[in-house]
C-alpha positions in Angstrom: -83.2 -54.3 115.8 -85.8 -54.4 112.9 -87.6 -57.2 114.7 -87.9 -55.1 117.7 -89.1 -52.1 115.7 -91.7 -54.2 113.8 -93.0 -55.6 117.1 -93.3 -52.3 118.7 -95.0 -50.8 115.4 -97.4 -53.6 115.5 -98.3 -53.2 119.2 -98.7 -49.6 118.6 -101.1 -50.1 115.8 -103.0 -52.5 117.9 -103.0 -50.6 121.2 -106.7 -49.8 121.1 -107.6 -53.4 120.2 -105.6 -55.0 122.8 -107.9 -54.0 125.7 -111.1 -54.4 123.7 -111.6 -57.9 122.5 -114.4 -56.8 120.2 -112.0 -54.9 118.1 -109.4 -57.5 117.9 -111.9 -60.2 116.9 -112.7 -58.3 113.6 -109.3 -59.2 112.3 -108.5 -62.5 110.6 -107.7 -65.2 113.2 -104.1 -65.7 111.8 -103.6 -62.0 112.6 -105.2 -62.2 116.0 -102.9 -65.1 116.8 -99.8 -63.2 116.0 -101.2 -60.4 118.1 -102.1 -62.5 121.1 -98.6 -64.2 120.8 -96.9 -60.7 120.9 -99.0 -59.6 123.9 -98.0 -62.9 125.7 -94.4 -62.1 124.8 -94.8 -59.0 126.8 -96.9 -60.6 129.7 -96.6 -64.3 129.6 -99.1 -64.7 132.5 -102.0 -62.8 131.0 -104.7 -65.4 131.3 -107.2 -63.6 129.3 -104.9 -63.3 126.4 -104.0 -67.0 126.8 -107.8 -67.7 126.6 -108.3 -65.4 123.3 -105.2 -67.2 121.8 -106.7 -70.5 122.6 -110.1 -69.7 121.0 -108.3 -68.2 117.8 -106.2 -71.6 117.5 -109.6 -73.4 118.0 -111.2 -71.4 115.3 -108.3 -72.1 112.7 -108.4 -75.9 113.7 -105.2 -75.9 115.7 -106.9 -77.9 118.5 -103.8 -79.3 120.0 -102.3 -75.7 120.4 -105.9 -74.6 121.7 -106.0 -77.2 124.3 -102.4 -76.6 125.5 -103.2 -72.9 126.2 -106.3 -73.7 127.9 -104.5 -76.5 130.0 -102.1 -73.8 131.0 -104.7 -71.4 132.1 -106.5 -74.1 134.1 -103.2 -75.1 135.9 -102.8 -71.4 137.1 -106.6 -70.9 137.7 -108.6 -74.1 137.9 -112.0 -72.1 138.1 -111.4 -69.9 135.1 -114.7 -69.8 133.5 -113.5 -68.9 129.9 -110.8 -71.8 129.9 -113.4 -74.2 131.2 -115.8 -73.3 128.6 -113.2 -73.2 125.9 -111.8 -76.4 126.8 -115.4 -77.9 126.5 -115.5 -76.3 122.9 -112.3 -77.8 121.9 -113.1 -81.2 123.3 -116.4 -81.0 121.4 -114.6 -80.2 118.1 -112.5 -83.4 118.9 -115.7 -85.3 119.5 -114.9 -86.0 123.1 -118.3 -85.1 124.5 -117.8 -86.9 127.9 -114.6 -84.9 128.6 -116.2 -81.8 127.2 -119.3 -82.2 129.4 -117.0 -82.4 132.6 -115.6 -79.1 131.7 -118.7 -77.3 130.7 -120.4 -78.5 134.1 -117.8 -77.0 136.0 -118.1 -73.8 134.0 -121.8 -73.8 134.6 -121.2 -74.0 138.4 -119.3 -70.8 138.1 -121.9 -69.1 135.8 -125.2 -70.6 134.9 -126.2 -67.3 133.0 -124.0 -67.5 129.9 -126.2 -68.2 126.8 -123.2 -69.6 124.9 -122.2 -72.1 127.7 -125.8 -73.6 127.4 -125.4 -73.8 123.5 -122.1 -75.8 124.2 -123.8 -78.0 126.6 -126.6 -78.6 124.1 -124.1 -79.8 121.6 -122.4 -81.9 124.2 -125.7 -83.8 125.1 -126.6 -84.1 121.4 -123.2 -85.8 120.9 -123.9 -88.1 123.9 -127.4 -88.9 122.2 -129.2 -87.3 124.9 -131.8 -85.4 123.0 -134.0 -84.2 125.9 -131.1 -82.8 127.6 -129.9 -81.2 124.4 -133.3 -79.5 123.8 -133.5 -78.2 127.3 -130.0 -76.8 127.2 -130.8 -75.1 123.8 -134.1 -73.6 125.3 -132.1 -72.3 128.3 -129.6 -70.7 125.9 -132.5 -69.1 123.9 -134.0 -67.7 127.0 -130.7 -66.4 128.3 -130.3 -64.6 124.8 -133.7 -63.1 124.0 -132.5 -60.4 121.7 -132.3 -61.2 118.0 -128.6 -60.6 118.1 -128.1 -62.8 121.0 -130.3 -65.7 119.4 -128.3 -65.5 116.3 -125.0 -65.8 118.1 -126.3 -69.0 119.7 -127.3 -70.4 116.4 -124.1 -69.6 114.9 -122.2 -71.0 117.9 -124.2 -74.4 117.6 -123.5 -74.5 113.7 -119.8 -74.2 114.3 -119.6 -77.3 116.5 -120.1 -80.9 115.2 -123.3 -82.5 116.3 -122.5 -86.1 116.5 
C-alpha cells in the first residue's frame, strides 16, 4: 500500500512535467529514468516515453538498456524518427558508425530539417573517416540551427559523441 501511495505521490508531483519533456529534462537522469519507468508502468505502449527513457539511459551510459528500449519502439513503429535518431546516437556511442549511419539515414528520409540529426550524421561520417561528408553534415546542422542557442545545442551534441 505504501508503494502505491508513493507512486501516486511522485506521479502527482510530476504531473506537469510528464506532458512537457522540457520540464522533466531539468531533473537528473536517474530521476528521469524513474519517472519514465513509472509512466510506462501506467501505459506500457507510450512510444514517446520509451524514447525518452532510452535517451536518459544513453546519457547515463546504459547503452544496452537504451538500445533495448529503442528496439522495442522500432518493432512497433519502424518509421519512428526519434527512435531511429536515438538508435543512431546509441550506436555512435558504441562506435558502431556503419550501423548508426543506417538508422540516421532512415531518420533523414523522414525529417531532413532536424539540426541535431545532421550533427549526428557529422559524427558518424567522422567516425567513418569521411571528413568531407562530416563537414557538409555539420554545415547543414548549423544552417538549420541559425540562432545562437541552436548553434550551441549542435556543438554540445557533437561534443557528447565520440569522434573516432
